[in-house]
N, C-alpha and C positions, 0 to 999 in steps of 0.2 A: 572405218577401216577399208582398205583396198584388198583385193583377193585375186588369185588365179587358181585354176584347178585342172587336173588332167588324170585320166585313167587309161591304162594300157594293158592289153592281153599278155604282153611279154613274148618270149621266144619259144617257150616249151608247152604252154597250155593251149587247149582247144577252145576254151571259152573263158570269158572274163566273169569271175564270180564275185568281184568287188562291186559295191554300190556306194554312192555318195550323194550329198546334196548340200546346197548353200541356201539358207532361208533368209529372205529379205523382209524388212519392215515396209510400212506403207510409203516411206520416202526412198526406198531402194537401197537402204543401208543393210549390210549383212549383220544378222543377229544370231545366226546359228550355223555351225559347221558340223557335218556328220559324215563319218567314214565307217564302212563295214566290210569285212572280209569273210565271205562265205566258205563253209567247210562241208565236206561230204561228197564232193565230186559233182561236176556238171550241173544238172538241173537242181539238185538238192541244195548245194551251196549258194547258187545264184538266187534261188527263191528265199532262202533264209536271210540273206543280206538284204534283199529287196524288201521283205516284210519289215525288218528292223528299221531300215532307213525311212520307209514310208510312214510307219507308225510313230516313231520318235519325232520326225519332222513336223507332224501335225500338232505336236504339243509344245514346240519351241516357243511360240508367242505366249502361251499360257505360263511358261517358265519365266519369260522376260517380265511379264506383268505380275508375277507372284509377289505377295506382300513381304515375304522374308525368305531367307535361305532354307530353313527347314521345310517350308511349303514347297519350294522348288525341288528339293530332294525327294519329297513325298510324291510329287507329280511324276518325276522321272522313275522312281522305283515302282510305282503302280503301272506305268507304261511298260517297264522292263518285264514285270510279272506277266502282263498281257502278251507281250511279244514272245516271251519264252513259251507260254502256253500255245500260242499260234504255231510256232515252229514245230513243237513236239506233235501237235495235232496234224500238221501237214505231213510230217514224217510217217505217222501211223496210218494216215489215210492214203497216201500216195507212194510211199516208199517201202511198204510192207514192214514197217517198223525199223528200217535202217535209219541210222542216225544222220541228222544234218544239224548244222549250227552256224554261228557267225560271231565274229568279234564285233565290237561297236565302240567308237569313240565319238563323243559329242562335245562341242564347245558352244557355250551360250554367252553372248555379250550383254552385260547388264550393268549400268551405272559405273562405267569405266573399269569393270572387272571382267575377266574371262573365267567362267565356271565350267569345269570339265567333269564329265562322267565317262568312265573308261572300264571296258571289259575286254580281256583277251590280250593279244600280242601286237595290235596296232600301237602306234606311238603318237604322242603330241610333244613336239619339241618347242623350245623357246630359244631364239637367237637374240641376245642382248649385249650391247657393247663389244661386239666381235666374238663373243663366246656362245657356244651351243650346249644345251643340256636337255635331257629328256624329263619332262614334267611327270609323265606317267611311268608306272612300273609295269613291266611285262608280267602277265599271268601265265608263266611257263614253268615247267619242271626245272629247267636249267637256271632260270632267274632265281628260283627258290634255293637252289644249291649254292649259287653265288652269294645270295643274301646271308645264307647260313655259314659262309666261310668254308664250304666243303670243296669247292673248286674256284679257280680264279676267273676273272673276266676273259682272259685270253684262252683258257681251257674251254670256256663256254662256247667260243666261236665255232669250234669243230666237234662239239659234243654230239654223239649219235642221237640223243633225245632232245635236241635243241628246238624241234618243232612241236614238242608235246605240250599242249595247252592245258592249263589247270582250271581256267575259268572262261566260260563263254555262254552265249545264249544258245539254247537247245539242250543244255544239261539239266538233269533232274535236280541237281544241287550246284552250288558254286556258280551262280549266274548274276548275282547282284553287283552293281558297279562300285568302284572306288571313286571318290569325289576329290577334286583339286580346285584351287582358286588362285588366280594370278592377277595382280594389278597390271593393267595395260599402260605402258609408258611409251613416250614418243620414240619412234624408230624400232620398236619391238617387232619381231617377226615370229609368227607361230606357224608350225608345220604339222599338219595332220597327215598321217600316212599309214598304209598297210605294211606288213613285214617284207613285202617284195622290194621295198626301197632299201631298208637297212641291211637286208641280207647281202647285198652287193656293195653298198657304200658305207664307209665309216661315218660316224657323226661329224668328224672334221671335214670329210669330203662333201657331205651334204651342206654344211655351213659354207664352205669355200665356193661351191657352185652357185649357191643363192646370193652370196655377197659379191660375186664377180659381176653380176648384173647383166642386162637390166632385169629387175626382179620380176617383171611381168612375164618374162620368158623362162623363169627358173623352173617351173613345173615341167616344161618340155625338155629342158636341159638335163634335169635329174633323171627323167625316164629314158632319155637317150643314153645317158651314162650307164644306167642299169642294164639296158639291152646290149650295150657294148661289152658288158661283163658276163653276158650269158642269158639274162632275162629269164631266170628259172621259174618265176611266179608272176601272177598278175601284180600290177603295181598301181596304186592310186595315191595322189598327192594333192592336198589343198594347202596353199600358202596364203596366210592372211597377215597384213602388216599395217601398222599404225604410222602414218606419215607425221613428220614434224609439223606442229601447228604454227 
């Protein structure tokens, strides 16, 4: 797979609390994509996302080499448990008990498949045959209202609680990930992002900017478009694509 990535502070924040990483194998091929969005303000969010990305990145190769999928999930869940403990310990020791936390989205390439672990309101999109869809489900209060049929997708866009997260690292409960699996096909494009991207751009706008090309410049073009719309939050984008063989 090929890839490009970029992270930006945006127009309104004083510091970038997002963290990200791309893990390469011995031959320089990407086997892991990680994006985290810290919460808690300034140092707290920055440290939470840094811990999450650093710790999960160190185990990506173990996941690639895992003998089966349950073993991979077990490795990830054990790491998530450890990360959650570290973030809570950091908050207690350095923030006087104030809360900090982070979202986390992980993609692992193994045997022609992309295995995804996801916590929070970041997203992983798939663009295939000119169509875009979110593989992951947002862990937000508003997403639960939409899923339950209480409000519509359009009503969710301007709901006052749209940023209320229901699952994240740093929580005492509700911090374990959802798992997804996608077969990687020729010309597939995967987009890992924090909510700073889709807060300003619709799914269709994200797709159109990426497909307009060249794809190597798409991360920069997406962030440019976000900042032109106000750039209310930090924004991080990783784009990974499978070229035709």
